[in-house]
C-alpha positions as CSV (number, residue, x, y, z in Angstrom):
1,M,-47.0,0.4,-1.3
2,N,-45.4,3.6,-1.4
3,P,-43.7,4.7,-4.5
4,K,-40.5,6.5,-3.0
5,I,-39.8,3.4,-0.9
6,T,-39.6,1.3,-4.0
7,R,-37.8,3.5,-6.1
8,L,-35.2,4.1,-2.6
9,R,-35.4,0.4,-2.6
10,E,-33.8,0.1,-6.0
11,E,-31.6,2.6,-5.7
12,H,-30.0,0.5,-3.1
13,A,-30.4,-2.8,-4.7
14,K,-28.1,-0.6,-7.5
15,N,-25.7,1.0,-5.7
16,K,-25.1,-2.4,-4.0
17,A,-24.6,-4.2,-6.9
18,K,-22.0,-1.5,-8.1
19,I,-20.5,-1.7,-5.0
20,S,-19.7,-5.4,-5.3
21,E,-18.5,-4.6,-8.9
22,L,-16.2,-2.3,-7.8
23,S,-14.8,-3.9,-5.0
24,A,-13.7,-6.8,-7.5
25,R,-12.5,-4.3,-9.8
26,N,-10.3,-3.1,-6.7
27,R,-9.0,-6.6,-5.7
28,E,-7.7,-6.8,-9.3
29,L,-5.8,-3.5,-9.2
30,E,-4.2,-4.5,-5.8
31,K,-3.2,-7.7,-7.2
32,Q,-1.7,-6.6,-10.7
33,L,-0.1,-3.7,-8.4
34,R,1.3,-5.9,-6.2
35,G,2.4,-8.2,-9.2
36,L,4.2,-5.2,-10.2
37,E,6.0,-4.3,-7.6
38,N,7.3,-7.4,-6.9
39,T,8.7,-7.1,-10.3
40,E,10.5,-4.2,-10.1
41,I,11.7,-4.9,-6.8
42,I,12.9,-8.2,-8.2
43,G,14.9,-6.1,-11.3
44,L,16.7,-3.9,-8.5
45,V,18.2,-6.6,-6.7
46,R,19.1,-8.3,-10.0
47,A,20.8,-4.9,-11.1
48,K,22.8,-4.8,-7.5
49,G,23.8,-8.5,-7.9
50,M,22.4,-9.3,-5.2
51,T,21.5,-13.2,-4.5
52,L,18.5,-14.3,-2.4
53,E,20.5,-14.5,0.7
54,D,21.8,-11.2,0.1
55,F,18.8,-9.6,0.5
56,A,17.2,-10.9,3.2
57,A,20.5,-10.1,5.1
58,F,19.8,-6.7,3.5
59,M,16.1,-6.6,4.6
60,R,16.9,-8.0,8.0
61,E,19.1,-5.1,9.0
62,R,16.3,-2.7,7.5
63,K,14.1,-4.4,9.9
64,A,16.5,-4.3,13.2
65,A,17.6,-0.3,12.6
66,P,16.6,1.6,15.3
67,V,15.7,4.7,13.9
68,N,15.9,5.8,10.8
69,A,17.6,8.8,9.2
70,T,14.5,10.5,8.4
71,N,13.6,11.1,12.2
72,E,16.8,11.7,13.3
73,K,16.5,14.6,11.3
74,E,13.2,15.7,12.4
75,E,14.2,15.1,16.0
76,N,17.3,18.0,15.7
77,K,14.7,20.1,13.9
78,D,12.6,20.1,16.5
79,E,15.6,20.7,18.8
80,D,16.7,23.9,17.0
81,E,13.5,25.5,16.9
82,E,13.2,25.4,20.2
83,A,16.7,27.0,21.3
């Protein structure tokens, strides 16, 4: 068999193994990040003295908000530039 084909197959197999290892590591990093972010959120909520119900209500209000302030500022900026 052509030695170049053999070499390319070996490199391909090596790359697949490396991709698999990196994917597993990324999943672990995502899990760790999510845990740290959740811990930080819990700390912030507790620092504000919110109960679970208060936090849930706060999140529902944020989700129901039709337009956030950033979008309003951008729209006003665009209108000012057109004038």
